[in-house]
Structure formats: C-alpha cells, structure tokens
C-alpha angles and dihedrals in degrees: 000000000000122000121187108223137169097219091197088070115077095205091055092049091051090048090050091054092047090049092052093046092048091049100042107016093233143027119227101178141029120195115193106202105145122129136184118202113150105229091220089057091068087077094048115121120237089246090064095038095101092066096037120115101335090141091052091050093048094047094052094045090052090046092059090047090049091053091050093045090051097051106030095077089056091047091049092051089053091041089229139088147128125217121189118188117193115217130171139242085232086078089074090059133235128224135213134067096277096046100040114079131155093241092064091064098065091034091052092044091053093047094045094052096060113140106283142140093323096054132070091251092081099021107100095355096111096074087053095055093248113147119202120195136172120216116203110192119195128231115314118203105219128210122295111274095037123117093246093049091050093049091048091051090056093058122097119242094265092054092046090054090048 
C-alpha cells in the first residue's frame, strides 16, 4: 500500500500511521529516508552556505522524529519494532572546490540529525525489543542525464576516485 504523505506535517504523519494500523493491524518497521536539499542550493557559493537551507534541514530532521514519535508507542505496546534511519556519507564532509557545495550543508545536517542515541526514539526502546539502526550508503552514480551523473562526468580522474 502506498500513502502519499508530507512528513513535515505532524497531522499527515499521524494519519499515515493510523492508515497503516487500520490496514494491517500492526507496524513492524519504520524506514526514515526523507531528504531535503533545495535544488537551487546546489549552485550556492560557499560564501552563502551558512544561510542556505537551514529551514529545509530542520524540517526534515523534525519529520524523522515525528515519524518515530508516531510509531514508537505502537511498537512498545507490541514489544517489537525495527527502525532504520538512512543517513549519508556526506555527513562526514568532503573538501575541495568540486566537492564542497552549499546544498550539502543543510542536506548533511538533516541526515546527521536522524533520531539516534540523543532522542527518545532509541532511549528506552531496548527493553521493548525495538532495534534502531542507521544505514550510511556511499556515493551512488545515478543514470546518465541526471544532475549527479553530469557533475561526476566533469570531475578529473583523481576527484572521481575520491
């Protein structure tokens, strides 16, 4: 079943969880895989990076927290659940003119602030058999014609290897 949801809106997240529970009776897993990089920010200079996309980063971080907050009580009542939060290798940072763009700052901030040890998602979930993991995929070269593929093709061999 697919449910279109704006995860930045608490009411829609709550409705999504109710829809899933009504349809299936329980939810075993939550995968937080939202991101919020403003496409115009990819052209933002490093000088303007500090003001770039903070609202996007904050919205998506809160969205992941909202999803966890909506489903964790159900998982606790069943004493079972799995939460997978997707992060990004971009969180570790990358240096150099071709690999440092303003858009990575809000994107990385959003991906690094996934619910983790410092948020209620994980706090107290162990006794309820709720496992929380973070998956950090590496770079994925997308299909020819995409923005990422085009940017990758412009790099010299050393930067491609990096």
